[in-house]
C-alpha positions as CSV (number, residue, x, y, z in Angstrom):
1,M,-6.2,-7.1,-9.3
2,I,-9.7,-7.5,-7.9
3,D,-8.4,-9.2,-4.8
4,R,-6.0,-6.2,-4.2
5,L,-8.9,-3.7,-4.7
6,R,-11.1,-5.7,-2.2
7,A,-8.2,-5.7,0.3
8,L,-7.8,-2.0,-0.2
9,D,-11.6,-1.6,0.4
10,R,-11.2,-3.5,3.7
11,R,-8.4,-1.2,4.7
12,I,-10.4,1.9,3.7
13,L,-13.3,0.6,5.7
14,S,-11.1,0.0,8.7
15,V,-9.5,3.5,8.6
16,S,-12.9,5.1,7.9
17,R,-14.3,3.6,11.0
18,R,-11.4,4.8,13.1
19,L,-11.5,8.4,11.7
20,A,-15.3,8.8,11.7
21,W,-16.8,11.0,14.3
22,R,-20.5,10.8,13.4
23,A,-23.0,9.1,11.1
24,P,-22.8,9.0,8.2
25,L,-19.1,8.2,8.6
26,V,-17.0,11.3,7.9
27,A,-13.3,11.0,7.6
28,R,-11.6,14.4,7.4
29,V,-8.6,13.0,5.5
30,S,-7.1,13.7,2.1
31,Q,-6.7,10.9,-0.4
32,Q,-2.9,11.1,0.2
33,E,-3.4,10.7,3.9
34,L,-5.8,7.8,3.4
35,A,-3.3,6.2,1.0
36,D,-0.5,6.5,3.7
37,L,-2.9,5.1,6.4
38,V,-3.8,2.0,4.3
39,G,-0.3,1.4,2.9
40,S,-1.1,2.3,-0.7
41,V,-0.5,5.2,-3.1
42,R,-2.8,8.1,-3.9
43,E,-3.5,7.0,-7.4
44,V,-4.8,3.5,-6.4
45,V,-6.9,5.0,-3.5
46,A,-8.3,7.6,-6.0
47,R,-9.3,4.7,-8.3
48,A,-11.0,2.8,-5.5
49,L,-12.8,5.9,-4.2
50,R,-14.0,6.7,-7.7
51,E,-15.6,3.2,-8.0
52,L,-17.1,3.6,-4.5
53,R,-18.4,7.1,-5.5
54,E,-19.9,5.7,-8.7
55,D,-21.7,3.0,-6.7
56,H,-23.1,5.8,-4.3
57,V,-21.2,4.3,-1.3
58,V,-19.0,7.3,-0.6
59,V,-18.9,11.0,-1.4
60,V,-15.5,12.5,-1.9
61,A,-15.0,16.2,-1.2
62,R,-12.1,18.5,-0.7
63,W,-12.5,18.3,3.1
64,G,-12.7,14.5,3.3
65,I,-14.6,11.4,2.6
66,T,-18.2,10.6,3.7
67,V,-19.2,6.9,3.8
68,L,-22.9,7.0,2.9
69,D,-23.5,3.3,3.2
70,P,-21.1,1.5,5.6
71,S,-22.8,-1.8,5.2
72,R,-22.4,-1.8,1.4
73,L,-18.8,-0.8,1.8
74,A,-18.3,-3.7,4.2
75,E,-20.2,-6.1,1.9
76,R,-18.0,-5.0,-1.0
77,A,-14.8,-5.3,1.0
78,W,-15.6,-8.8,2.2
79,S,-17.2,-10.3,-0.9
80,S,-15.3,-12.8,-2.9
């Protein structure tokens, strides 16, 4: 399960970088759109985002997702 969440973190990081238009990284995307982009379902993406939010890595708002700390997201995504 942890490996799947880390893989999902990597996909979220990749998509966030592609969608971002300024620092901090801002992706104007819904959780469902993000799930579609990373090949997952909204519920799993919501769980991953909740963990990232609790760790102060992202802020999730109605209008999108802000990655506050891209380096921590990358570190989390690639840690074993």
